[in-house]
DOKOL-666568 format. One line per 10 residues: number of its first residue (from 1); their letters; for each residue x, y, z of C-alpha. Coordinates in nm, 3 decimals. Layout:
N
NUM	A	X Y Z ~ ...
END
This chain:
400
1	MAFFEVAIVF	-11.024 7.200 -14.951 ~ -10.714 6.986 -14.961 ~ -10.373 7.146 -14.964 ~ -10.270 6.982 -15.292 ~ -10.580 7.121 -15.468 ~ -10.495 7.469 -15.349 ~ -10.134 7.422 -15.456 ~ -10.239 7.307 -15.804 ~ -10.475 7.603 -15.859 ~ -10.218 7.848 -15.724
11	GVAFAVTFAC	-9.940 7.698 -15.934 ~ -10.142 7.699 -16.257 ~ -10.261 8.058 -16.211 ~ -9.911 8.177 -16.120 ~ -9.740 7.994 -16.407 ~ -9.987 8.102 -16.676 ~ -9.982 8.466 -16.564 ~ -9.602 8.471 -16.543 ~ -9.564 8.309 -16.885 ~ -9.819 8.539 -17.052
21	VPLAKRIARL	-9.672 8.872 -16.938 ~ -9.417 8.882 -17.226 ~ -9.707 8.815 -17.464 ~ -9.901 9.102 -17.308 ~ -9.600 9.329 -17.358 ~ -9.582 9.244 -17.727 ~ -9.956 9.301 -17.772 ~ -9.934 9.637 -17.594 ~ -9.652 9.754 -17.820 ~ -9.835 9.625 -18.126
31	VGAIDYPGNR	-10.157 9.817 -18.052 ~ -9.984 10.123 -17.910 ~ -10.098 10.077 -17.548 ~ -9.798 10.255 -17.399 ~ -9.770 10.480 -17.093 ~ -9.537 10.765 -17.185 ~ -9.375 10.986 -16.918 ~ -9.592 11.285 -16.827 ~ -9.676 11.532 -16.555 ~ -9.889 11.271 -16.374
41	RVNTKPIPRC	-9.673 10.968 -16.449 ~ -9.401 10.843 -16.220 ~ -9.235 10.637 -16.495 ~ -8.940 10.803 -16.670 ~ -8.954 10.591 -16.986 ~ -9.233 10.444 -17.202 ~ -9.389 10.138 -17.035 ~ -9.637 9.900 -17.206 ~ -9.980 9.860 -17.052 ~ -10.224 9.570 -17.100
51	GGIAMYLGFC	-10.075 9.356 -16.822 ~ -10.438 9.268 -16.752 ~ -10.422 9.029 -17.047 ~ -10.182 8.803 -16.859 ~ -10.387 8.835 -16.539 ~ -10.710 8.749 -16.719 ~ -10.554 8.443 -16.884 ~ -10.406 8.335 -16.551 ~ -10.739 8.361 -16.375 ~ -10.918 8.176 -16.656
61	AAAFTVFVGV	-10.659 7.899 -16.623 ~ -10.726 7.879 -16.248 ~ -11.103 7.861 -16.304 ~ -11.060 7.593 -16.571 ~ -10.836 7.394 -16.336 ~ -11.105 7.395 -16.067 ~ -11.364 7.290 -16.326 ~ -11.150 6.999 -16.446 ~ -11.073 6.894 -16.090 ~ -11.439 6.887 -15.989
71	RFFDWELQNL	-11.558 6.726 -16.311 ~ -11.293 6.458 -16.364 ~ -11.089 6.417 -16.046 ~ -11.358 6.422 -15.776 ~ -11.252 6.745 -15.613 ~ -11.508 6.837 -15.348 ~ -11.608 7.198 -15.294 ~ -11.760 7.179 -14.949 ~ -11.975 7.489 -14.934 ~ -12.166 7.537 -14.611
81	YVLADVNYYM	-12.324 7.834 -14.782 ~ -12.420 7.805 -15.148 ~ -12.552 8.076 -15.374 ~ -12.869 7.952 -15.539 ~ -12.927 7.976 -15.913 ~ -12.592 8.125 -16.009 ~ -12.546 8.127 -16.384 ~ -12.169 8.076 -16.407 ~ -12.163 8.129 -16.783 ~ -12.325 8.470 -16.742
91	LFAGVTLMFL	-12.095 8.542 -16.449 ~ -11.794 8.465 -16.668 ~ -11.940 8.690 -16.939 ~ -11.969 8.980 -16.693 ~ -11.611 8.937 -16.575 ~ -11.490 8.915 -16.935 ~ -11.681 9.228 -17.034 ~ -11.522 9.421 -16.748 ~ -11.180 9.307 -16.867 ~ -11.261 9.406 -17.227
101	VGLIDDITQL	-11.382 9.752 -17.124 ~ -11.052 9.805 -16.945 ~ -10.856 9.668 -17.239 ~ -11.030 9.903 -17.483 ~ -10.953 10.191 -17.248 ~ -10.588 10.086 -17.238 ~ -10.575 10.105 -17.617 ~ -10.804 10.394 -17.710 ~ -10.855 10.591 -17.383 ~ -11.233 10.587 -17.347
111	NPAMKFGGQI	-11.401 10.899 -17.215 ~ -11.508 10.868 -16.849 ~ -11.882 10.838 -16.932 ~ -11.833 10.546 -17.172 ~ -11.591 10.376 -16.937 ~ -11.825 10.408 -16.639 ~ -12.116 10.290 -16.853 ~ -11.922 9.978 -16.946 ~ -11.846 9.917 -16.581 ~ -12.216 9.944 -16.494
121	IASLIVVIAG	-12.320 9.700 -16.768 ~ -12.054 9.446 -16.669 ~ -12.147 9.473 -16.300 ~ -12.516 9.441 -16.384 ~ -12.449 9.119 -16.578 ~ -12.266 8.981 -16.274 ~ -12.560 9.069 -16.049 ~ -12.813 8.920 -16.291 ~ -12.600 8.604 -16.292 ~ -12.684 8.565 -15.923
131	ISVGSARIPI	-12.408 8.753 -15.738 ~ -12.611 8.998 -15.530 ~ -12.634 9.103 -15.167 ~ -12.999 8.996 -15.146 ~ -13.047 9.051 -14.774 ~ -12.859 9.136 -14.459 ~ -12.908 9.090 -14.087 ~ -12.990 9.391 -13.869 ~ -12.728 9.405 -13.588 ~ -12.967 9.501 -13.305
141	TGDYVTFGIW	-13.264 9.274 -13.365 ~ -13.093 8.993 -13.551 ~ -13.371 8.990 -13.810 ~ -13.296 8.963 -14.181 ~ -13.416 9.233 -14.417 ~ -13.445 9.176 -14.791 ~ -13.362 9.458 -15.029 ~ -13.630 9.371 -15.284 ~ -13.616 9.594 -15.590 ~ -13.317 9.775 -15.438
151	DYPISVLYLL	-13.106 9.459 -15.448 ~ -12.981 9.522 -15.802 ~ -12.873 9.887 -15.759 ~ -12.718 9.816 -15.417 ~ -12.525 9.517 -15.549 ~ -12.411 9.697 -15.865 ~ -12.296 9.996 -15.658 ~ -12.111 9.764 -15.420 ~ -11.923 9.607 -15.711 ~ -11.849 9.943 -15.873
161	VFVNITNLID	-11.688 10.063 -15.551 ~ -11.430 9.785 -15.565 ~ -11.374 9.824 -15.939 ~ -11.294 10.194 -15.910 ~ -11.091 10.191 -15.589 ~ -10.861 9.934 -15.748 ~ -10.845 10.141 -16.065 ~ -10.755 10.461 -15.882 ~ -10.494 10.310 -15.651 ~ -10.295 10.179 -15.948
171	GLDGLASGVV	-10.040 10.461 -15.952 ~ -9.706 10.318 -15.837 ~ -9.510 10.013 -15.946 ~ -9.653 9.709 -15.769 ~ -9.901 9.903 -15.554 ~ -10.236 9.777 -15.686 ~ -10.127 9.416 -15.735 ~ -9.976 9.407 -15.385 ~ -10.279 9.565 -15.221 ~ -10.517 9.325 -15.398
181	AIVSCALLYL	-10.301 9.027 -15.296 ~ -10.317 9.136 -14.931 ~ -10.690 9.203 -14.945 ~ -10.744 8.864 -15.111 ~ -10.556 8.692 -14.828 ~ -10.791 8.854 -14.576 ~ -11.096 8.762 -14.781 ~ -10.964 8.405 -14.810 ~ -10.966 8.383 -14.431 ~ -11.319 8.524 -14.410
191	VMMRGFMTMA	-11.472 8.293 -14.671 ~ -11.299 7.987 -14.526 ~ -11.435 8.071 -14.182 ~ -11.780 8.077 -14.343 ~ -11.726 7.748 -14.524 ~ -11.745 7.890 -14.878 ~ -11.476 7.694 -15.059 ~ -11.575 7.806 -15.410 ~ -11.494 8.167 -15.321 ~ -11.180 8.044 -15.144
201	FVCVGLIAIC	-11.050 7.914 -15.477 ~ -11.127 8.253 -15.633 ~ -10.914 8.416 -15.363 ~ -10.631 8.170 -15.423 ~ -10.641 8.249 -15.795 ~ -10.637 8.623 -15.722 ~ -10.336 8.592 -15.494 ~ -10.149 8.384 -15.752 ~ -10.201 8.618 -16.048 ~ -10.112 8.923 -15.839
211	LAFLCYNFFP	-9.787 8.769 -15.712 ~ -9.693 8.648 -16.060 ~ -9.755 8.992 -16.207 ~ -9.551 9.153 -15.928 ~ -9.245 8.975 -16.066 ~ -9.266 9.215 -16.363 ~ -9.453 9.505 -16.205 ~ -9.252 9.581 -15.891 ~ -9.013 9.877 -15.913 ~ -8.875 9.927 -16.168
221	ASIFMGDSGS	-9.178 9.795 -16.357 ~ -9.138 9.661 -16.709 ~ -9.517 9.652 -16.764 ~ -9.830 9.808 -16.612 ~ -10.152 9.618 -16.554 ~ -10.356 9.902 -16.707 ~ -10.730 9.938 -16.662 ~ -10.776 9.588 -16.806 ~ -10.598 9.452 -16.500 ~ -10.714 9.690 -16.228
231	MLLGLLVGIV	-11.082 9.671 -16.325 ~ -11.065 9.292 -16.352 ~ -10.907 9.262 -16.007 ~ -11.154 9.509 -15.858 ~ -11.454 9.319 -15.991 ~ -11.323 8.983 -15.868 ~ -11.259 9.125 -15.520 ~ -11.610 9.272 -15.527 ~ -11.761 8.935 -15.626 ~ -11.588 8.761 -15.335
241	SVAGVARTQS	-11.698 9.041 -15.102 ~ -12.063 9.014 -15.209 ~ -12.095 8.638 -15.242 ~ -11.861 8.524 -14.968 ~ -11.889 8.790 -14.701 ~ -12.164 9.051 -14.733 ~ -12.450 8.819 -14.826 ~ -12.393 8.581 -14.537 ~ -12.366 8.832 -14.257 ~ -12.503 9.153 -14.106
251	FVIMVVPLAI	-12.484 9.514 -14.213 ~ -12.175 9.551 -13.996 ~ -11.985 9.275 -14.176 ~ -12.077 9.430 -14.511 ~ -11.826 9.706 -14.437 ~ -11.545 9.466 -14.343 ~ -11.421 9.423 -14.703 ~ -11.426 9.802 -14.739 ~ -11.236 9.836 -14.411 ~ -10.981 9.581 -14.530
261	AGVPVLDTIS	-10.938 9.785 -14.848 ~ -10.928 10.102 -14.639 ~ -10.624 10.264 -14.805 ~ -10.767 10.271 -15.159 ~ -11.117 10.346 -15.023 ~ -10.993 10.659 -14.845 ~ -10.793 10.758 -15.150 ~ -11.097 10.717 -15.375 ~ -11.336 10.910 -15.148 ~ -11.095 11.200 -15.117
271	AIIRRLRGHQ	-11.037 11.202 -15.495 ~ -11.410 11.213 -15.569 ~ -11.482 11.495 -15.322 ~ -11.172 11.684 -15.434 ~ -11.272 11.673 -15.800 ~ -11.636 11.759 -15.734 ~ -11.524 12.055 -15.525 ~ -11.299 12.170 -15.807 ~ -11.586 12.137 -16.059 ~ -11.394 11.862 -16.239
281	SIGQADQEHI	-11.502 11.529 -16.377 ~ -11.467 11.244 -16.128 ~ -11.254 11.070 -16.389 ~ -11.017 11.370 -16.415 ~ -10.664 11.274 -16.317 ~ -10.462 11.469 -16.062 ~ -10.154 11.439 -15.840 ~ -10.323 11.437 -15.499 ~ -10.347 11.060 -15.442 ~ -10.185 10.905 -15.136
291	HHKLLRSGLS	-9.894 10.767 -15.337 ~ -9.825 11.108 -15.491 ~ -9.815 11.264 -15.142 ~ -9.573 10.999 -15.019 ~ -9.341 11.060 -15.312 ~ -9.350 11.436 -15.252 ~ -9.267 11.374 -14.886 ~ -8.933 11.228 -14.995 ~ -9.005 10.855 -14.985 ~ -8.887 10.641 -15.272
301	QKRSVALLWI	-9.130 10.438 -15.481 ~ -9.031 10.117 -15.302 ~ -9.077 10.265 -14.955 ~ -9.405 10.433 -15.050 ~ -9.544 10.105 -15.181 ~ -9.415 9.914 -14.878 ~ -9.579 10.164 -14.641 ~ -9.915 10.133 -14.817 ~ -9.883 9.753 -14.816 ~ -9.823 9.762 -14.440
311	CTAALSVVGC	-10.126 9.988 -14.387 ~ -10.343 9.752 -14.594 ~ -10.215 9.449 -14.403 ~ -10.288 9.619 -14.070 ~ -10.642 9.706 -14.177 ~ -10.687 9.350 -14.303 ~ -10.591 9.206 -13.965 ~ -10.825 9.445 -13.782 ~ -11.110 9.365 -14.022 ~ -11.066 8.990 -13.984
321	VGSSFSGPVR	-11.040 9.011 -13.606 ~ -11.345 9.237 -13.588 ~ -11.553 8.995 -13.792 ~ -11.472 8.713 -13.549 ~ -11.640 8.885 -13.254 ~ -11.987 9.016 -13.183 ~ -12.152 9.269 -12.957 ~ -11.945 9.533 -12.770 ~ -11.611 9.374 -12.865 ~ -11.683 9.409 -13.237
331	WTIFLVLLVV	-11.798 9.770 -13.197 ~ -11.487 9.851 -12.992 ~ -11.263 9.707 -13.264 ~ -11.441 9.907 -13.532 ~ -11.419 10.220 -13.316 ~ -11.043 10.175 -13.296 ~ -11.038 10.124 -13.672 ~ -11.233 10.448 -13.717 ~ -10.978 10.637 -13.505 ~ -10.696 10.493 -13.716
341	VFFVIWRFGL	-10.876 10.598 -14.034 ~ -10.911 10.956 -13.911 ~ -10.544 10.956 -13.817 ~ -10.453 10.847 -14.170 ~ -10.675 11.123 -14.313 ~ -10.505 11.381 -14.093 ~ -10.151 11.250 -14.137 ~ -10.159 11.235 -14.516 ~ -10.384 11.540 -14.560 ~ -10.622 11.350 -14.784
351	FRPVLKHHYD	-10.896 11.611 -14.763 ~ -10.674 11.917 -14.728 ~ -10.730 12.031 -15.089 ~ -11.103 11.967 -15.041 ~ -11.141 12.163 -14.718 ~ -10.890 12.436 -14.801 ~ -11.160 12.691 -14.882 ~ -11.301 12.658 -14.528 ~ -10.992 12.782 -14.347 ~ -10.794 12.992 -14.595
361	NLGGRGPRLP	-10.845 13.369 -14.564 ~ -11.185 13.348 -14.400 ~ -11.363 13.682 -14.449 ~ -11.097 13.809 -14.685 ~ -11.106 13.898 -15.052 ~ -10.874 13.827 -15.339 ~ -10.638 13.532 -15.384 ~ -10.658 13.270 -15.109 ~ -10.347 13.213 -14.900 ~ -10.297 12.964 -14.613
371	RDSRYKAQLN	-10.386 13.107 -14.274 ~ -10.042 13.063 -14.128 ~ -9.840 13.300 -13.912 ~ -9.552 13.279 -14.157 ~ -9.762 13.451 -14.422 ~ -9.930 13.719 -14.210 ~ -9.641 13.966 -14.219 ~ -9.598 13.914 -14.593 ~ -9.971 13.962 -14.653 ~ -9.983 14.283 -14.447
381	AQREARQSGQ	-9.678 14.421 -14.627 ~ -9.839 14.354 -14.964 ~ -10.159 14.531 -14.861 ~ -9.966 14.833 -14.728 ~ -9.769 14.855 -15.051 ~ -10.087 14.851 -15.259 ~ -10.249 15.118 -15.042 ~ -9.937 15.335 -15.068 ~ -9.931 15.301 -15.443 ~ -10.300 15.390 -15.473
391	SDAQGGEPDA	-10.254 15.710 -15.272 ~ -9.989 15.826 -15.520 ~ -10.182 15.737 -15.834 ~ -10.530 15.867 -15.904 ~ -10.785 15.635 -16.053 ~ -10.610 15.329 -15.923 ~ -10.805 15.012 -15.860 ~ -10.955 14.974 -15.509 ~ -10.763 14.763 -15.263 ~ -10.857 14.393 -15.259
END
């Protein structure tokens, strides 16, 4: 993969995305796809959505550039590993459907069931097109195991994970596009080390459209990517992860892309458990994401985004280094990564709302209060006051 080919693809994707953002703004205003300030929004004025339109057009331009280069200018895609029987037309259809589902949601706000159903159908089309895990190598024996009839559900689930973690992390100006750009850089390294130049061009296109969109989306943002952008980016990252990383390596390496995307993965897991615990829909919005916690801690939007970018970059480096080793060294690296992950969980209190019922007022009755020494005196005083009032009034309610 020559440098000038990479530069051309990057330049075309960047230029088309950058040039199409004003068009996306006009379309968003025309169809009413506007994010108005609200109790969950960090924006203080109406901001148009549908930035995914520019990103989709930019990526299509990058793909078309590669096609023209291979067809007419003798570009060589030297793939040491080639996916057999990939239907690229069907693959493009699946990616387009995912974008359209997000775009419709940007305009009409689909209910979570319809939105998730559209995600499943789009991911299934991608898998049917030939982008599936297929098999993986067992770390201990070195033997390959095929997933058989489970290949489709495993591959669809793997893609859905990336689609939804990207969707959920899109909460601050420039956060999702920056995280995806960093993750794409790490995936670019991984696929190049495995000699998969086709997926390398996909990574280059992803980096370009994310950086171009950041010119408009970084604080203070003049446009949001919306679900059309976040779901498109998530699916493309998932495709690279499946085709360029997971399918060529062992079960251990299958988790590397997830480790690289550790910040949004942790955020997504905690959100799902939190909402299930609260008997809410998984698609129900709240203000307990990592970026909300950082803002409440006093950090500005810029510093919050920068901190999460740094965390993602650190995880990306660890994931890439871990994939380059084998045996005890690899397991040691992943053990260190696990310790870091638990530290992040503890430091940001990701599961505090989820686990609150396990440690608040154990054995007590009535409203739950934190088990903290600062509240004990207040709690005892309240109970004594209620007991005193009940002794003076007959027929009072029993003490809680």
